[in-house]
C-alpha positions in Angstrom: 73.3 -24.9 22.1 75.2 -21.7 21.3 76.8 -23.3 18.2 73.4 -24.3 16.9 72.1 -20.7 17.3 75.1 -19.3 15.5 74.7 -21.8 12.7 71.0 -20.9 12.3 71.9 -17.1 12.2 74.6 -17.7 9.6 72.2 -19.8 7.5 69.4 -17.2 7.8 71.9 -14.4 6.7 72.9 -16.4 3.7 69.3 -16.9 2.7 68.5 -13.2 3.2 71.5 -12.1 1.1 70.4 -14.4 -1.7 66.7 -13.6 -1.7 67.1 -11.6 -5.0 69.2 -14.2 -6.7 66.6 -15.0 -9.3 65.2 -11.4 -9.7 65.8 -10.1 -13.2 67.5 -6.7 -13.7 64.9 -3.9 -13.9 62.5 -5.9 -11.7 61.9 -5.8 -7.9 61.1 -8.5 -5.4 57.9 -7.8 -3.5 59.4 -7.8 0.0 56.1 -7.0 1.8 53.4 -4.5 2.3 51.9 -2.4 5.0 48.4 -1.0 5.4 48.4 2.3 7.4 45.3 4.3 8.3 44.9 7.8 9.8 42.2 6.6 12.1 42.3 4.0 14.9 38.8 3.0 13.9 40.1 1.5 10.7 41.7 -1.9 11.2 44.4 -2.2 8.5 44.6 -6.0 8.8 41.0 -6.3 7.6 42.0 -5.2 4.1 44.7 -7.9 3.6 42.3 -10.0 1.6 41.9 -7.2 -0.9 45.6 -7.0 -1.7 46.2 -8.8 -5.1 49.9 -9.4 -4.6 51.1 -11.3 -1.6 54.8 -11.6 -0.8 56.7 -14.8 -0.9 56.8 -17.3 1.9 60.4 -16.7 3.2 61.2 -20.3 3.8 60.0 -21.5 0.3 61.8 -18.6 -1.4 65.0 -19.5 0.4 64.6 -23.1 -0.8 64.0 -21.8 -4.4 67.2 -19.7 -4.2 69.3 -22.7 -3.2 68.9 -23.9 -6.7 71.3 -22.8 -9.4 70.1 -20.7 -12.4 70.9 -23.5 -14.9 67.4 -25.1 -15.2 68.7 -27.8 -17.6 70.0 -29.6 -14.5 67.4 -31.9 -12.9 68.6 -31.1 -9.4 67.9 -27.4 -9.9 64.5 -28.1 -11.3 63.6 -30.4 -8.4 64.7 -27.8 -5.8 62.7 -25.1 -7.5 59.6 -27.2 -7.4 59.9 -27.6 -3.7 60.4 -23.8 -3.3 58.5 -20.8 -4.5 59.7 -18.5 -7.3 60.2 -14.8 -6.4 57.1 -12.7 -6.6 57.9 -9.6 -8.6 56.4 -6.2 -7.9 53.5 -5.4 -10.4 52.4 -1.7 -10.5 49.1 -2.6 -12.1 48.1 -5.1 -9.4 49.1 -2.5 -6.8 46.8 0.1 -8.3 44.0 -2.5 -8.5 44.6 -3.4 -4.8 44.4 0.3 -3.8 41.1 0.7 -5.7 39.6 -2.3 -4.0 40.6 -1.1 -0.6 39.1 2.3 -1.4 35.9 0.7 -2.6 35.6 -1.4 0.5 36.2 1.7 2.6 33.3 3.4 0.8 31.1 0.3 1.6 32.1 0.8 5.3 30.9 4.4 5.3 34.1 6.3 4.3 32.6 7.6 1.1 35.4 10.0 0.4 38.3 7.8 1.5 41.5 7.9 -0.5 44.2 5.3 -0.7 47.8 6.3 -1.8 50.5 3.8 -2.5 54.0 4.5 -1.3 57.0 2.5 -2.4 60.2 1.9 -0.4 62.9 0.5 -2.7 66.1 -0.9 -1.4 68.5 -2.7 -3.8 66.2 -5.0 -5.7 63.4 -5.2 -3.1 60.3 -3.1 -2.8 57.9 -2.6 0.1 54.5 -1.2 -0.6 52.6 0.9 1.8 48.8 1.5 1.3 48.2 4.8 3.0 44.5 5.3 3.9 43.1 8.9 4.3 39.5 8.3 5.6 38.2 12.0 5.1 35.4 11.3 7.6 32.8 8.6 8.0 29.1 9.0 7.1 26.4 8.2 9.6 22.7 7.6 9.3 20.7 10.7 10.3 17.2 9.1 9.7 15.8 5.8 8.7 12.3 5.3 7.3 10.2 2.7 5.4 8.8 3.8 2.1 7.1 0.5 1.3 4.4 0.6 -1.4 2.7 -2.6 -0.2 0.8 -2.0 3.0 0.8 -5.7 4.0 4.6 -5.9 3.9 4.9 -2.6 5.7 2.6 -3.8 8.5 4.5 -7.1 8.8 7.9 -5.4 8.9 6.9 -2.8 11.4 7.8 -4.9 14.5 11.2 -5.8 13.0 12.3 -2.2 12.6 13.5 -1.7 16.1 15.5 -5.0 16.0 17.6 -4.2 13.0 21.2 -2.9 13.2 20.2 0.0 10.9 19.4 2.9 13.3 19.9 6.6 13.3 23.4 7.5 14.5 25.1 4.3 13.3 27.7 4.3 10.5 26.4 4.1 7.0 27.8 0.7 6.1 27.0 -1.2 3.0 27.8 -4.5 4.6 25.3 -3.8 7.4 22.7 -2.8 4.8 23.1 -6.1 3.0 22.9 -8.0 6.3 19.8 -6.0 7.2 18.1 -7.0 3.8 18.9 -10.7 4.6 17.6 -10.4 8.2 14.4 -8.7 7.2 13.8 -11.2 4.5 14.4 -14.0 7.0 11.9 -12.4 9.3 9.3 -12.2 6.6 9.9 -15.8 5.5 9.6 -17.0 9.1 6.1 -15.6 9.4 4.7 -17.1 6.2 6.1 -15.2 3.2 7.3 -18.3 1.5 8.1 -16.7 -1.9 9.6 -13.5 -0.6 13.3 -12.9 -1.5 15.8 -10.2 -0.5 16.1 -8.9 -4.1 12.6 -7.3 -3.6 14.1 -5.0 -0.9 16.4 -2.1 -1.7 17.7 1.0 0.1 17.7 4.6 -1.2 20.3 6.9 0.4 20.4 10.7 0.3 24.0 11.8 0.8 23.5 15.4 -0.5 23.4 17.0 3.0 27.2 17.8 2.8 27.5 17.0 6.5 28.7 13.4 6.5 25.1 12.4 7.2 22.7 10.1 5.3 18.9 9.9 5.1 18.1 6.2 4.4 14.9 4.8 3.0 13.8 1.1 2.7 11.7 0.4 -0.4 10.2 -2.4 -2.4 10.6 -3.4 -6.1 7.4 -4.5 -7.8 7.2 -8.3 -7.7 7.1 -10.5 -10.8 4.8 -13.0 -9.0 1.7 -11.7 -7.3 2.1 -14.3 -4.5 5.5 -12.9 -3.4 3.7 -10.6 -1.0 1.3 -13.2 0.4 1.5 -15.6 3.3 1.5 -19.3 2.8 0.0 -21.9 5.2 1.0 -25.5 5.5 -1.9 -27.7 4.4 -0.7 -31.3 4.4 2.6 -32.7 5.8 3.7 -36.1 4.6 6.8 -38.0 5.7 8.3 -40.7 3.5 10.3 -42.7 6.0 13.2 -45.0 4.9 13.3 -44.1 1.2 16.6 -43.4 -0.4 16.1 -41.9 -3.9 19.7 -42.8 -4.9 19.6 -46.5 -3.7 18.8 -49.5 -5.7 15.8 -51.7 -4.9 13.4 -49.0 -3.9 10.6 -50.7 -5.8 10.9 -53.7 -3.5 11.3 -51.6 -0.4 8.0 -49.8 -1.1 6.1 -52.6 -2.7 3.9 -52.7 0.3 3.3 -49.1 1.4 1.6 -48.4 4.7 0.3 -44.9 5.4 -0.5 -43.8 8.9 -1.9 -40.5 10.1 -0.2 -39.5 13.4 -1.3 -36.3 15.0 -2.2 -34.8 11.6 0.9 -35.9 9.8 0.8 -38.6 7.1 3.6 -41.1 7.6 4.4 -43.4 4.7 6.3 -46.5 5.5 7.8 -49.3 3.4 8.6 -52.8 4.6 11.4 -51.7 7.0 9.3 -49.4 9.2 12.2 -47.1 9.5 11.9 -44.7 12.5 8.7 -45.0 14.6 5.9 -42.4 14.5 6.8 -40.6 17.7 10.4 -40.1 16.6 9.3 -38.7 13.2 6.8 -36.3 14.8 9.2 -35.2 17.5 11.9 -34.2 15.0 9.6 -32.5 12.6 8.8 -28.8 13.1 6.7 -28.3 10.0 3.1 -28.8 11.1 -0.3 -28.5 9.3 -2.2 -25.3 9.9 1.0 -23.3 10.7 2.4 -20.6 8.5 5.5 -21.5 6.5 8.8 -20.8 8.3 12.4 -21.0 7.2 13.3 -21.6 10.9 11.0 -24.7 11.0 12.6 -25.9 7.7 16.1 -25.5 9.2 15.2 -27.1 12.5 13.6 -30.1 10.8 16.5 -30.8 8.4 19.0 -30.3 11.3 17.1 -32.6 13.7 16.8 -35.4 11.2 20.3 -35.1 9.9 21.6 -35.1 13.4 20.2 -38.7 13.8 23.1 -41.1 13.2 21.0 -43.6 11.3 19.7 -40.9 8.8 21.7 -40.5 5.7 19.9 -37.6 4.1 16.8 -35.4 4.5 15.0 -33.7 1.7 12.0 -31.4 2.0 9.8 -30.4 -1.0 7.0 -27.9 -1.0 4.2 -27.8 -3.5 1.8 -24.9 -4.0 -1.8 -25.8 -3.8 -4.5 -23.8 -5.6 -7.3 -22.7 -3.3 -10.6 -20.8 -4.0 -9.7 -18.3 -1.3 -6.9 -16.2 -2.8 -6.3 -14.3 0.4 -4.6 -17.3 1.9 -2.1 -19.5 -0.1 -1.5 -23.1 0.8 1.5 -25.5 0.3 2.0 -29.2 1.0 5.2 -30.5 2.5 6.8 -33.8 1.6 9.7 -34.9 3.8 11.9 -37.7 2.6 14.1 -39.5 5.1 16.9 -41.6 3.6 18.3 -44.3 5.9 22.0 -44.7 6.5 24.0 -47.5 8.1 22.2 -49.1 11.1 25.2 -51.1 12.3 28.7 -49.7 12.9 31.9 -51.6 13.8 35.3 -50.2 14.8 38.5 -51.9 15.8 41.5 -50.1 17.3 45.0 -51.1 18.2 47.2 -48.8 20.2 50.8 -49.1 21.3 52.0 -47.9 24.6 55.5 -47.1 26.1 55.7 -46.5 29.8 59.2 -45.8 31.0 60.6 -48.2 28.4 58.0 -50.9 29.0 56.1 -51.7 25.8 52.5 -52.7 25.6 49.4 -53.0 23.3 45.8 -51.9 23.9 43.3 -53.4 21.4 39.6 -52.6 21.4 36.5 -53.4 19.4 33.3 -51.3 19.3 29.8 -52.2 18.0 27.1 -49.5 17.6 23.4 -50.0 16.7 22.1 -46.5 15.6 18.4 -47.3 15.6 17.8 -49.9 18.3 14.0 -49.4 18.9 13.3 -47.5 15.6 13.4 -44.3 17.5 17.0 -43.2 16.8 18.2 -44.8 20.0 22.0 -45.6 20.0 23.3 -48.8 21.6 27.1 -48.8 22.0 29.1 -51.8 23.2 32.9 -51.7 23.6 35.3 -54.4 24.7 38.9 -53.3 25.5 42.0 -54.7 26.8 45.7 -53.9 27.5 48.8 -55.9 28.0 52.1 -54.4 29.2 55.5 -56.3 29.0 57.5 -55.3 32.1 61.2 -55.5 31.4 62.7 -53.3 34.1 61.6 -52.0 37.5 63.1 -50.6 40.6 60.8 -53.0 42.5 62.1 -56.6 42.4 58.6 -58.0 42.7 57.6 -56.3 39.4 60.6 -57.1 37.3 59.9 -59.2 34.2 56.2 -59.5 35.1 53.5 -58.7 32.6 50.4 -56.7 33.5 47.0 -56.9 31.8 43.6 -55.3 32.1 40.3 -56.0 30.4 37.1 -54.0 30.4 33.7 -53.5 28.8 31.4 -50.5 28.4 27.7 -50.4 27.4 25.7 -47.3 26.8 22.2 -46.6 25.5 21.3 -43.0 24.3 17.8 -41.8 23.8 17.1 -38.7 21.6 14.8 -37.1 24.3 14.6 -36.4 28.0 13.6 -39.5 29.9 12.4 -37.8 33.1 9.0 -37.8 34.8 6.7 -34.8 35.0 8.4 -32.9 32.2 6.3 -30.9 29.8 6.2 -32.5 26.3 7.9 -29.4 24.7 10.8 -29.9 27.1 11.0 -33.6 26.8 10.8 -33.8 23.1 13.1 -30.9 22.0 15.4 -32.0 19.2 18.6 -31.1 21.0 17.8 -33.2 24.1 19.3 -36.6 24.8 19.5 -39.1 27.7 22.3 -41.6 28.1 22.5 -44.5 30.4 26.0 -46.1 30.6 27.5 -49.1 32.5 31.2 -50.1 32.6 33.4 -52.6 34.2 37.2 -52.9 34.2 39.6 -55.3 35.8 43.3 -54.5 36.3 45.6 -57.4 37.2 49.2 -56.6 38.3 51.8 -58.6 40.1 51.0 -56.7 43.3 47.3 -56.5 43.2 44.0 -56.9 41.4 41.8 -53.8 41.1 38.3 -53.6 39.7 36.2 -50.6 38.6 32.4 -50.5 38.2 30.6 -47.4 37.0 27.0 -46.4 36.1 25.9 -43.0 34.8 22.7 -41.2 33.8 23.5 -38.2 31.7 21.2 -35.5 30.1 22.5 -33.2 27.4 20.8 -30.3 25.6 21.5 -27.0 23.9 19.7 -23.6 24.1 19.6 -20.1 22.7 20.4 -21.2 19.1 23.1 -23.6 20.2 25.1 -20.9 22.0 24.7 -22.7 25.3 25.5 -26.4 25.7 24.4 -28.2 28.9 25.4 -31.5 30.4 23.9 -32.9 33.6 25.1 -36.1 35.1 22.3 -36.8 37.5 24.0 -40.0 38.7 27.7 -40.9 38.2 28.4 -43.8 40.4 31.9 -45.4 40.6 32.8 -48.3 42.8 36.5 -49.3 43.1 37.4 -52.5 44.9 40.7 -54.3 45.6 39.8 -58.0 45.9 43.5 -59.1 46.2 46.7 -57.4 47.4 50.1 -59.1 47.7 51.8 -59.2 51.1 54.7 -57.2 49.9 52.5 -54.5 48.6 50.5 -54.4 51.9 53.8 -53.9 53.7 54.7 -50.9 51.4 51.3 -49.4 51.8 51.6 -49.6 55.6 54.6 -47.3 55.5 53.4 -45.1 52.7 51.9 -41.6 52.9 48.2 -41.1 53.5 47.4 -40.2 49.9 48.9 -43.3 48.5 47.0 -45.4 51.1 43.7 -43.7 50.2 44.2 -44.4 46.5 44.4 -48.2 47.2 41.3 -48.6 49.3 37.8 -49.7 48.3 35.9 -46.6 47.4 32.4 -45.5 46.4 32.2 -42.2 44.5 28.6 -41.1 43.7 28.7 -37.8 41.9 26.2 -35.3 40.5 27.7 -32.9 38.0 26.5 -30.0 35.8 28.5 -28.4 33.1 27.6 -25.4 30.9 29.5 -23.9 27.9 28.8 -20.7 26.1 30.4 -19.8 22.8 29.8 -17.1 20.2 31.1 -19.4 17.5 27.5 -20.1 16.5 26.6 -16.4 16.5 26.2 -14.8 13.1 25.5 -11.2 12.0 24.0 -11.6 8.6 26.7 -13.2 6.5 29.6 -12.6 8.9 31.0 -14.9 11.5 32.4 -13.3 14.7 36.0 -12.1 14.2 37.0 -13.1 17.7 35.8 -16.5 18.9 35.5 -17.0 22.7 34.0 -19.6 25.0 33.2 -19.7 28.7 33.0 -23.0 30.5 31.7 -23.6 34.0 31.0 -26.8 36.0 30.2 -28.0 39.4 30.7 -31.5 40.8 29.2 -32.6 44.1 29.9 -36.1 45.5 28.1 -37.9 48.2 24.5 -36.5 47.8 22.8 -39.8 46.9 24.6 -41.9 49.6 24.0 -39.2 52.2 20.3 -39.3 51.3 20.2 -43.1 51.6 22.0 -43.3 54.9 19.7 -40.6 56.4 16.9 -43.2 56.6 18.7 -45.7 58.8 21.6 -45.9 61.3 24.4 -46.5 58.8 27.5 -48.3 60.1 30.7 -46.3 60.5 34.4 -47.2 60.0 37.2 -46.8 62.5 37.5 -43.1 61.6 33.8 -42.4 62.1 32.9 -42.2 58.4 29.5 -43.6 57.2 29.5 -46.7 55.1 27.2 -48.3 52.5 27.6 -52.1 52.1 30.7 -51.8 54.2 32.3 -49.2 52.0 33.0 -45.6 52.9 31.7 -43.2 50.3 33.5 -40.0 49.2 32.1 -36.5 49.8 33.5 -33.4 48.2 32.5 -30.3 46.1 34.4 -29.2 43.1 34.0 -26.2 40.8 35.7 -25.2 37.5 35.6 -22.0 35.4 37.6 -21.2 32.3 37.7 -18.6 29.5 39.3 -18.9 26.1 39.4 -16.5 23.2 41.0 -16.5 19.8 41.7 -13.0 18.5 42.2 -12.7 14.7 45.0 -10.3 13.8 44.8 -10.9 10.1 44.2 -13.8 7.6 47.4 -15.6 8.8 48.0 -14.6 12.4 46.0 -15.1 15.6 46.5 -14.7 19.3 44.8 -17.1 21.7 44.3 -16.5 25.4 43.1 -18.9 28.1 42.6 -18.8 31.9 41.3 -21.7 33.9 40.6 -22.0 37.7 39.5 -25.0 39.6 38.8 -25.6 43.3 37.8 -28.8 45.1 37.3 -29.4 48.8 36.7 -32.7 50.6 34.2 -32.8 53.5 32.2 -35.1 55.6 33.4 -38.6 55.0 36.5 -37.5 53.0 39.7 -36.2 54.4 41.4 -36.4 50.9 39.9 -36.1 47.5 39.8 -39.4 45.5 42.9 -39.6 43.3 40.9 -39.6 40.1 39.2 -36.3 40.9 42.3 -34.3 41.9 44.0 -31.8 39.6 47.4 -32.2 38.0 49.6 -29.7 36.2 52.0 -29.9 33.3 51.4 -31.6 30.0 50.2 -30.7 26.5 47.2 -28.5 27.7 48.7 -27.0 30.8 52.2 -25.5 31.6 54.1 -27.1 28.8 57.6 -26.7 30.3 56.7 -29.7 32.5 55.6 -33.2 31.6 52.1 -34.4 32.7 51.9 -34.7 36.5 55.4 -33.3 36.9 54.6 -29.9 38.4 53.5 -29.0 41.9 51.7 -28.9 44.2 53.0 -25.5 45.2 56.8 -25.7 45.7 56.7 -29.5 46.5 59.8 -31.3 45.2 59.2 -34.7 43.8 61.0 -37.8 45.2 64.2 -38.2 43.2 63.6 -41.9 42.8 60.3 -41.2 41.1 58.7 -44.4 42.4 55.0 -43.8 42.9 55.6 -40.1 43.3 53.0 -39.2 40.7 50.4 -39.9 43.5 51.8 -36.9 45.4 51.8 -34.5 42.4 48.1 -33.8 42.5 46.2 -31.0 44.2 42.8 -29.5 45.1 43.3 -26.1 43.5 44.4 -25.4 39.9 45.4 -22.3 38.0 46.3 -22.2 34.3 47.1 -19.1 32.2 48.2 -19.3 28.6 48.9 -17.0 25.7 49.7 -18.4 22.3 50.6 -16.7 18.9 49.6 -18.7 15.9 50.9 -18.0 12.4 50.0 -19.9 9.2 53.0 -20.5 6.9 51.1 -22.6 4.4 47.7 -24.1 3.9 48.6 -27.1 6.1 51.3 -25.9 8.4 51.1 -23.5 11.3 53.8 -22.3 13.7 53.1 -21.2 17.3 54.9 -19.5 20.1 53.5 -19.6 23.6 53.9 -18.6 27.3 52.3 -20.7 30.0 51.8 -20.1 33.7 50.2 -22.0 36.5 50.4 -24.6 39.2 48.3 -26.7 41.6 48.0 -26.6 45.4 46.4 -28.5 48.2 43.7 -27.0 50.4 44.8 -28.8 53.5 48.3 -29.1 54.8 49.5 -32.7 54.0 52.9 -32.3 55.7 53.9 -36.0 55.4 53.1 -36.6 51.8 53.0 -33.2 50.1 55.2 -30.7 52.1 55.1 -27.1 50.8 52.1 -28.0 48.7 49.4 -26.0 50.6 47.8 -22.9 49.1 48.5 -19.7 51.0 47.5 -16.2 49.9 50.8 -14.7 51.1 53.0 -16.9 48.9 51.0 -18.7 46.2 52.1 -16.0 43.6 55.7 -17.1 44.2 54.8 -20.6 43.2 53.2 -19.9 39.8 55.4 -21.8 37.3 56.3 -20.1 34.1 57.4 -21.7 30.8 57.7 -20.7 27.1 58.2 -22.5 23.9 57.1 -23.1 20.3 55.3 -25.6 18.3 54.3 -26.8 14.8 50.8 -27.8 13.8 49.7 -29.8 10.8 46.2 -28.8 9.8 44.6 -31.7 7.8 41.2 -30.1 7.8 39.5 -32.9 9.7 42.4 -33.3 12.1 45.0 -31.0 13.7 48.2 -32.6 14.8 50.3 -30.6 17.4 53.9 -30.8 18.4 55.0 -28.4 21.2 58.3 -27.9 22.9 58.2 -26.2 26.3 61.1 -24.7 28.2 61.0 -23.8 31.9 61.5 -20.1 32.8 60.5 -20.0 36.5 60.5 -23.3 38.5 58.8 -23.1 41.9 60.3 -26.5 42.9 63.7 -24.8 43.3 64.9 -22.7 46.2 63.2 -19.3 46.4 66.3 -17.3 45.4 67.1 -19.6 42.5 63.8 -20.2 40.7 64.5 -18.2 37.6 66.0 -20.7 35.2 65.3 -18.9 31.9 69.0 -18.1 31.4 70.0 -21.6 32.5 68.7 -23.9 29.7 69.0 -27.6 30.2 67.4 -30.6 28.6 66.0 -31.8 31.9 64.1 -28.5 32.1 62.2 -29.0 28.9 59.4 -31.2 27.7 58.1 -32.4 24.3 54.3 -32.8 23.8 52.3 -34.5 21.0 48.6 -33.9 21.0 45.5 -33.7 18.7 43.7 -30.3 18.5 44.5 -26.9 20.0 45.4 -26.7 23.7 42.5 -24.3 24.3 
């Protein structure tokens, strides 16, 4: 380990010494730059995109410098192509960068800002410092409308108090431009179809000599007299199932059928693509309403969100009318169909403790089952594992297999009685009914799973909130056959293992909500720091408890109620997490995450079902441990490892993570991270999970700590992640010997491969 570190240090030193190898005499390598400001209110990293010259990527420059200077040799040319030639300091580009930074500062309200450039030269390297002197920020003293058109002035009056331009705020050109966009959007949403932001402009009086500005909003004279008039929708027509780019449209629309449905003209061809109610429900452009950009956006978004729709096009046509005080337009919505049928096959390879296996699956999806954008999804899956080794003689050289099927049907609306139509038919709503069956056959037992779910999903507040309600999530697990040898082992096993191999009925009701500011936008700007908050609650046993309340339900030997001879689980579980990505500059970010979960069995249940318990370790938890290899508490796993994963679960979970991410190229990102957390049990399961119970006076001594690094490959549509975690504090060791940060060992590390960020 030490030799490797020494070799890396020597190699890095050689690269550093040779970094100016290809820099001509009289020139300087641009070693880097700094942006310093004399005010904490100015974020220097914001101006990095205005710097014309960016320094070399150190690794690529080092590769380039490995090559010799004789470019007639093919090897030198090949190495140089892999690397990056040294970027030489250019005084002209430095001056241009300083001017751009000063101009942007002026746009931000620092009208008298100055930017000096300071050079630090060492040997053949130069570091540039852009030194910002802000000289005071200008603020708005007063803000008034001076709109020559009384109709526009009256229409904009309610919007004045909602704009970010207010007395006392900074005089910021970016905010002014955003305000023009927002005011234009406001007008277009109340009928001003032909209004554009170019008709609005600001006049600023900065002659007060007190860093204050008097601001006035004014109008340019329009070229078209209708720019200041409202437009109403007269007729709305929907051309359903017509693709302008496809061949054979003449045949498709050889027999046209026009139907008027609730005031909307629907034009069908032979295929009757999408039924009337679906077209009406997803269309927000209605006759008699004023034109609205929001209605336009909602309509295109709703139709394009339907899987079977390939493209949506909306055209507006002005209509002459004898009454010039009101202008009319007709709307034509063209819905182009996409693929109705979808097939997918998948083949996965598995490796479990050296035992190889395959897991094939085939999926069929019909994306317009009843011509209402209903999605039918059928999946058949299987798995086969070749057992070559096992500590259990009964399992040696025996092959395992499982086969299962899933079916789901999703409706693009709420299917629930007594709901108001505006709730039932909102475009973001969906209802999904799903059924599944799975059969596992092993040498020791046969296990079967049956599940049925009813799920509602919707969004609210401009997609900032995402909701998911599983009204019913029923899982039935049965063990129709168990070998005698396995029965004997279960008889002497711990209670948790016994519980995992009993017939079970789990009937859950869950609700999850997610809030994110990723969909928030101020004018043209996206939020600099993206965060999300997730919360969920899971209650099991409500439906069975309600059913058994109407009759004298039988009970098992422990006094627990049964349905059809099966004890049903009862528990309550809650989760809360927060994650934020803080942008430092264009290449570097810091991400934070904290997650808490608590679950408690009650009534019929003494222990939570295995599938619902928490586990720690793995690619999205404390990465110094493998999945299900940490906790609960200071519990020490069975050294044999046989079936001990059943014990490494808990009822309480805590995860805390911080990660630094740095882009080194367009496709490659490096990361360093620190993770902390663990799981605990609520009850004291002394026999199976000693030292695993949560206690306020000692849980902080059982929070595991790890650190490490990773590399990510950002392919745009997919992010591949490789992380290597190293343990720093191990709660599974004796209390006075838990810090292992200075005792590196391979058995205290873990590799992780995953898709997407950990949080």
